[in-house]
N, C-alpha and C positions, 0 to 999 in steps of 0.2 A: 731674103737673098734669092735673086733670080738666076736660074741655072740654064745653060744652053743644052742642046741635045747631047753633045759629046760628054759634057760634065755629068749629065744624068746617067749616061751609059757607064761612065767610070765609077760613079757612086754605086750603081746597081751591081757592079762586079764585086764590090765589097759587101753590100747590104743585101741579105737574102730575104728580108721582110720589108714591106713598105713602111717608111717612117715619116711622120709629120712632126715637125719641130716648131714649138711656139716659144715666145720669149719667157713666159712664166707659166706656172702650174694653173693659175686662174684662167689665162688665155686658152690653154689647152683644154681645160675642163669646160669652158664655154663652148668651144668647138665641138666637143663630144656631146654636150647637152643639145646643141643644135641638130646634130645627126639623130639623136634619140627622138627629139621633138618632131623632126621631119618624118621619121619612121612611124611614130604614133599617129600623126595626122594622116599619113598615106593609108595606114590600116583603117583608120576611122572612116576615111572617104570610101574605102572598099567594103566597109561594114565587116571588118575582120578583127580578130584579137591580135594584139601585139604582145609577143612573148619575149621578155627580157631576162637575161642572166645577169645577176648583180654580184658585186664584190663588196668587201668591207675593208676596214683598216683606215689609215690616214689618207691613202691615195685618192679615194673617190669622194672625199668630204666636200671639196669645192664643186664637184659635179652635182652632188645631191642638193647642195645649196642653190645652184643655178637652176636645177629642175624645179625646185620649190618656188623660186622667183618667177620662172616661166608660168607656173600654174597660177600664182597669185596675181601677177601683174599683166600677163598676156593671155590668160585664160586657157592654158594648156590643160586638157583633161586627161586623166589616167583611168577613166572608167572602162576603157576597152583593153587595159593593160593587165597582163598576168606576169608575175615575176618569180624566178627561182634563184635563191641565193646559193653561192658556191659551197659554203662551209660553215661549221660551227665547232667551237671547242666541245670536248667531251671528257667527263660529264660537266654540265653547267646548267644552272637554272636560267630560264628565259629572262628573268628580271635582274640577273646579276649585272653589275656594272660593266663587265667585260663581255657579256653575251652579245653575239651578233644579232640575235633576235631583238634585243633592246636597242642596239645600235641602229638597226634599220628603221625601227619605229621612230626613234628620236631624230634621225637624220633625214628621213624621207616619208615613210608611210603615214605618220601622224599629221603631215602637213599638206597632203594632196588628197584627191578624191578617189583613190584606188579602193575598190570594194574590199572589205576585210577578208573575204574568202579568196581573194585573187593573188595573195602573196604567200610564198612558201620559203621558210628558212629551216634548215635541218634542225631537228629537235635533239638538244643535248641531254634530255632526261630519259630517253628510251632505254629500257633495261638492256643490258649488254647481250643477253641471250636472244633478244629480238632485233638487234641492230641489222643483221644481214637481211631479214625480211623487210625491215623499214627502208633500207637503202634501195632494195629492188623496187619497192613501191614508189619511192621518190623518182626513180628512173621512168617508171610507167606513167607517172603524172606528167612528166615533161613530154613524153611521147604523146600522151592523150591531149595535151594542150596544142599539139602541132609542131613540137620542137622549138628550140630557142632561135628567135629571129636575130637577135643581137646579144652577144655575150661581152660583158665588161670584165676586164681582168686588171689586176695589179701584178707586180713581180717581186718575189722575195730576193733577199741578198744572195741566196744560193740558187736562184733561178726558179724557185717553185711558183706554180700557178695554182690558185686555190690552195689547198694544203697538199698538193702532189709534190712530194719531196724528190730530190735526186734519186734516180733509180726507178721512178714510177713508170709503169708499162704504158705504152701507147694505147693498149686495149683496155686499160683500167676503167672501171665504172665507179659510181658512188659507193663509198665504203668507209669503214673505220680505219684510220691510219695512225701510226706513231709519228709524232712530230720530231723533226731533226733538232738537235740541241742548238744549232745556230738559229733556227726559227724561234725556239723558245727564248733564247737570249734577245733576239730582235724584238720580240713582243713583251719582254719583261717590263717595259715601261708602263704597261697597262695594269700591272699587278704590284702589290706591296713589295714582293721579293721574288727571286727566281724560283724558289721552291713551290710557289703557289701557281705558277704557270702550268696549265694542264699538259700532260704528256701525250694525250690522244685528241683526235678531232675527227669529225665526219666531213668528208669532202666529196664533191663531184669529181669524177675521174677524168683522165686525159681524153679518153674516148668521148665522154659526155660533153666536154668542152669542144672537142673537135667536130662534133655533129652540128654545132651552131652554124647558122647560115653566114653569119658575119661576126668577126671577133675584133674587138678594140682593146688593146692592152695599153694602160696608162702608167707612166713612170715619171716621178718628179725628184729632182735634187741630185747633188753630186754623189751621194752615197749609193745611188742606183746606176751610176754611169758605167762602171766596169761590167756589171752583170748585163746591162742593156747591150753592150758591145758583144759580149759572149753569145747572147741570145740571137742577135741580129747578124753578126759577122762570123761567128764561129761555126763549127760543124754541128749539124743537127744531132743531138744526143740526149738520151734519157738522163744523163748526168746534169744537164741543164734543161729541165722540163720545158721552159719557155721556148727553147730553140726548136722544139718539135713543131711549133707553130709555123716554121718555115715551109712545112708541107701543106699548110691549110690554104685552100684556094682563095679565101677572102679575109685575110688578116692584116691588120695595120697596127703599128705602134704609134701612140701619141705621147710625145715626151716634151719636156721643157729643155731649154738650152743647157741647163746644168747637167741634166741626165744624158745629154748628147755629147758631153765633152770628150768621151773616150772613143766615139765613132771616128773612123778614119777621116771623114770629111771635115771634122772639127780638130782632131788631134794632129793630123798630118795632111792638111788640105792640099798641099802641093802634089800629093799623089792622086788627087781626084779632079784636077783641072788647073787652069791658070789662076795664079794668086795675085792679089794686090799686096805687094810686100810692104806692109805698114811696119813701123818700128817694133810693135808688139809681136807681130807674126814673125818678123826676122829673128827676134830674140828667142822666140819659141822654137824656131827651126834649128838655130845654132845650139841651144841648150839641149834640145831633144836629141840631136845628132851626137853631141858629146857624151850624153848619158848612155845612149844606145851603144856607142863604140867604146865606152869606158875610157875616154880620152880627155885630158885637159883641153880647154877651148883652143889654146894657142898651138896645140899639136894637130889640129884638124887640117887635112890636106884637100887640094882640089879633087883628088881621086875619091876621098871620103864623101864629099858633097855630090859629085857626079853619080856615084854608085847608089846614092840614097834619094834620087829624084830631085835634087836641089841644084841642078845645073843652071836654072834660070837665075838663081841667087848669085852664083859665081859670075855669070855673064854680066849681071848688073854691077858687081863690085870689081870685076877684073881678076881678082885672085882671092883664094882663101885667106891669105896673109892679111890683106886689108880688112876683110870682113871680120876675121878673128880678133884683130886688134881693137876694132870699134866696139864689138860686143863685149870683149873682156873688160875694156875700160868702163863701159856702161854698167856692167854688173859690179865691178869693183867700187863704183861710186855710190852703190846702194848701201854699202857698209858704213856705219857710223857709230861711234860711241857717244854721240851727242844727239839723242832723239829730239831734244827741244831746239836744236840748231847750235852749231859751233860758232862762237863769236869770231867774226872776221872771215868766215869761210864763204866762198862764192857759190852761187847756184850756176849750172846744174851739177857741179862736182860734189855737192853735198845735197842730200835729199830734203833738208829742211832749211828754212831761212835763218840767218844769223841774228836778225833783228825782229822784235826787241830781244835783247839778250836774256831777259827774265820774262818768261811768258806765263799767262794764266792758262792752265791746262785743265780740261774737264774729261775725266775718264768715266764712261758709262759701262757699268757692269751688270749684265742681265740678271745673274744670280749673285748672291753675296760673296762668292769666291772666284768669280771669273777674272777679276782684275789681277789677282795674284797668280792664279793658275796660268792665264793666257799671256800676260805681259808683265809678270812680276819683276823681271830684271829691268825692264824699261821703266816701270812704275817707280822702282827704287832709285834708278839713275836720274829720272826727271826731278825727284825731290832733292837728291844730293847735289844736283847741278844748279840749284837755286830757283827753280820754277815754282810758281804758286799752284800747287796741284790740288784739285778738287776731285772727289769720287762720288758718283751718283749710283747707288744701288737701286736698280730699276724695280726689282720684285723682292718680295719677302723671302722667297725660297722655302716657305714653310712646309710644303709637302715632301721635301727631301730630307726630313728628319725622322729617324725611326722612333717607334713608340717606346722602345726600351730606353732610348736616350732621353726622351722627355720625362719619363718617370725618374730617371737618375737626377735630372735637373731639378724637378720639384722636390725630390727627397733631400737634395742639397739645401734648397731654400728652407725647408722645414728644420733641418739640422742647424742651419746658420742662425735662424731666429731663436731656436732653443739655446744655442751656445751663448747668445748675448742677451738672454732673458727678454726677448721680444715676444709679444703675444703671437703664438703660432696657430691659433685656432682656425684662422681663415686658410692658411697655407695647408694645414693638415686636412681640412675639409676638401680643398682642391685636389690634394693627393689621393684621398680616398675615392673621390668621384672619378678621377682619372683612371685609377686602378680598376674600379668597377666597370667603367665604360670599355676600357681596352680589353678587359677579360672576355667580353661578349662581342667585341667589334668584329664585323664581317670583313672579308678581304676587300680592300679598296673602299670601304665605307668611309664617308666623310667624317672627319673628326669634329668634335664639339667646338664651338667658337673659342672656348677657353684653351683647349689643347692646341688649336691652330695658332692662337695668339702666343702661347708659350713657345711653340716651335719657331715662330717668327722672331721672338725675342732671342732665342738661342742663336739664330743666324745673324741677327743684328749685333749681338755681343761679340761674336767671332769676327765679323767685319770690322767693328770698331777696334778690336785687338790687333787686327792686321794693319789697320791704319796707324795705330800707335807704334807698331813694330817698324813701319816704314818711316814714320815721323810726321804724318799728316796732322794738321791742326784740327781740333774737334769741330770748329765751325765750317770746315771744308768737307765734312762728311754729310752726305745727303741721302736720306732713305725715301725714295719716291713712293714705294708701295703702289705701283700702278694697278688700277682697278681691274684690268683685264685678267690678271693672274689670280685674283682672290676668289676662286671658286671652291677651294678645298679639295679639288680633284685634278687629275692629270689633264682632263679636257678643260681648256680655257675659253674665255669669251673672246670675241673679235676685239681688235683695238677700238677704242672709243674716243670721242671728243675730249673726254676728261683726261685720258692718257696723253694725248697730244698736247693739251694745254699745260699740263704739269711739266712736260718736257720743254715746251716753249718758254714757260716762266723761268725755269732753272737756267736755261741757256742765256736768257736776257739778264738774269741776275749776275751770272758769272762773267759774261762777255768774254769767252775764251779765245785765245789765239790758236789753240789746238784742241780738237775733240778726238778722243779715241773711243771707238765702239766696236762691238763684236760683229764681224761680217761672216761669222760661221753659221751656215744654214744647215749643217748636218746635225744640229742638236736634236736628239731623238724625240723630244716632246715639244719641239717647235717654239719654245719660249724665246730663243735667240732671234728667230726670224721676226716674231711680232715686235720684240723690242727694237730691232733694227728698222722695221717699217715705221714705228712710232717716231724714231729719231729722224728718219728721212722726211716724214710728213712735217715735223717741226722745222726742219731746215728749209723746206719749201716755203713755209710761211715767213721765215725770218731772213731769207737770203737777200732781201732788198734793204735791210736795215744796215746802217753805216758800219757798225762794229763787225758785221759778218764779212766785210771785205778783207779783213785781216785774219780770218779764221780758216784754218786748214783742218780737214777731217781725215783721220787715219783709221783704217779698218784692221782689226786683228782677228785671228781665228781662235776658236775655243779649244776645249780639250780634245775635240774629236778628230781634227785634221789640220793640215797646214796649206798655205798657198803654194801653188806650183812655182818653181824657181823663176820662170819667165814673167810671172806676175809681180814678183816682189819689187817694191820701190824703196823700201827702207829695211835694212837688216841690222839689228842691234846685237852686237856680240857680247858674250858673257865669259868670264874667266871661271875656272873650277870653283873658286871661292864664291863667286857670285851665284853659281848654280846652287851651291849649298845654302846660301843666304835666301834664295827664292824658295827652296824646298822647305826651310824652316818656317817661312811665311805661310806656305800652304798648310803645314802641319797645325797651324793655329786653328784651322777649321776642323776641330775634332769630330763634329757631328757627321762629317763627310769622309772620315777615314774608316778603313777596314771593311765595313758593310755599308755600301752606298746604294740607296734606293734609286731606281730608274737609271741603272748604270749603262744600259744599252748592250751592244754585243761585245764590248771590250771589258775584260775582267780585271785589267790593271787598275790600280788606284789612280786618282787624278794626278798626283805628283809624279807618278811613274810615266803616265802618258805625256805629261808636259816635258819632262826631262828627255824622254826618248825622242819626242818630236823636235825639240830644240837642238838636240845632239845630231839628229838626222839632217836638219837644215844646215848646220855647220859643216857636217861631213860632205854634203853636196857641194857647198861652196869650195871646200878643199879639193874635191875631185875635179871640179871645173878649173882648178889651177889658182884659186884665190887663197887668201890667208887662211891659216888653220886656227880655229877657235874651239873651245870646249862646247859651246852652244850658241845658238842665235835665235832671237825672236824676230818675226817677220811681219811687215805691214804693207798695205796697199792704200794709196791715197784715193779718196772718193771726192770727185769734183761735183759740187752741188750748184755751182753758179752757172 
């Protein structure tokens, strides 16, 4: 997007920190990697040391992968580089799976030519009585190295940088801190359960970060959008530590388009310059105004538009009345009780085609319960309305079963065999071995192959039971077990040719008229995104085949969030009875009830999240002046041709 001088000035009036926006996290990471590479080379040419401040977590993973690539393929040397990491959990052993010492070696240090004595990560094993002296020495080492030339940062959901939580002083230095509960919740996906997330950490202070000559903060994904806006456009405050960077003389945020969605130039672009009033932007403006003023669309007036910076839109339409009618009708036409298409209904008044009346439908479910959680009402309705519904469970979901649950399952198998005089020597042996292993299992240690297989079996049985509940034929249930997922750990492999080919083969086999897949990129451990990328790669290969001309792809969101109202292209309403029907389907997944591994920051159970989200969508339609329903599931069409 090219901006003129006036538009840049208007954006600057909102944004207090320079912001570079890239289409994807990979694009942004490559740009940051190029800045780092240029700095390293400039320092090499001057025969100087390049001092980098580094971050951990999911945000810099693409960055480190690109730096490794630059080293291997383009000869970028790190021999003149010294690095200081921001933080580390406390207490923690350096070889623990969650240790940032281990993270940095696995992600970067072990793959480049940086000398072993040139990288520093806070030590999570220092005795507590020596922490203060250790932290002071860490600061002295940074100063002795000449100070940090370039500091890389991420941003927490509460605005923390490093582990500097809200309230951290601008003058703070490296120290031991108590982690905010929201931070522990956000990082819980790295641990078996919340209780094992450390309560303390060593972190470089705000002052330490502020002394860096250049600061680059990276943020990716919709779940970072709100805090990015607070940091960039809000008041500088220690309650949002990242906002303190507004005062830094050389700081820049590098974010992807998803993380930019709450910035004024994206959310309300009409306030930052001239707009090209596309249908999507027009709907966004009208629905945003209606929500802001808490008015139904048909009650919006010329005065409302004029006072909200939308005069140009009214000039284009002549009056609020004409604009309101058009947008109201457009949103009304997204509502359908026939997700597979209503026989005889015309387009565009109906979001789906009426023909063929009976469609082949393929639902991709990243985990074994995403189908029922995310689109259970639609899932059930598609079957009840006579469509040939297939479900593809993309991953085994085996890491999301608790150890206690797997012991209960094996114990049942032993008891079952004993009840019917079946030789239970093998199952008893498996139970004893599992009990022995789990008794000494370390936090986040990889399970044995047998335990992983049993956990996968538990998830498959629950998925099959859900399909029986809906009425899906046995031969229409597909377990893909995509290889990228099968690491036994939260950390997954990148998608591979095998993942894509399995998906291509299944789509060719089913030849669907409709595909449903998870477009939710807020999944805390990234499985949804990889699964979606695999489907997109498969569609790219298949798009020229004849049967794909009749295939439409619909994206649903997972348990974590919903589409914005202006994005929704199909909304499937549910009655109170249908809400209960969906809830009972979710309850079939007993391994995911009550205690959910890798729950993220939301402590509600999945069925509660789904019901609240679906009810909120219905309430929003109601407030805009549309029909009132108990709940709604929302979809956006993906155009791959």
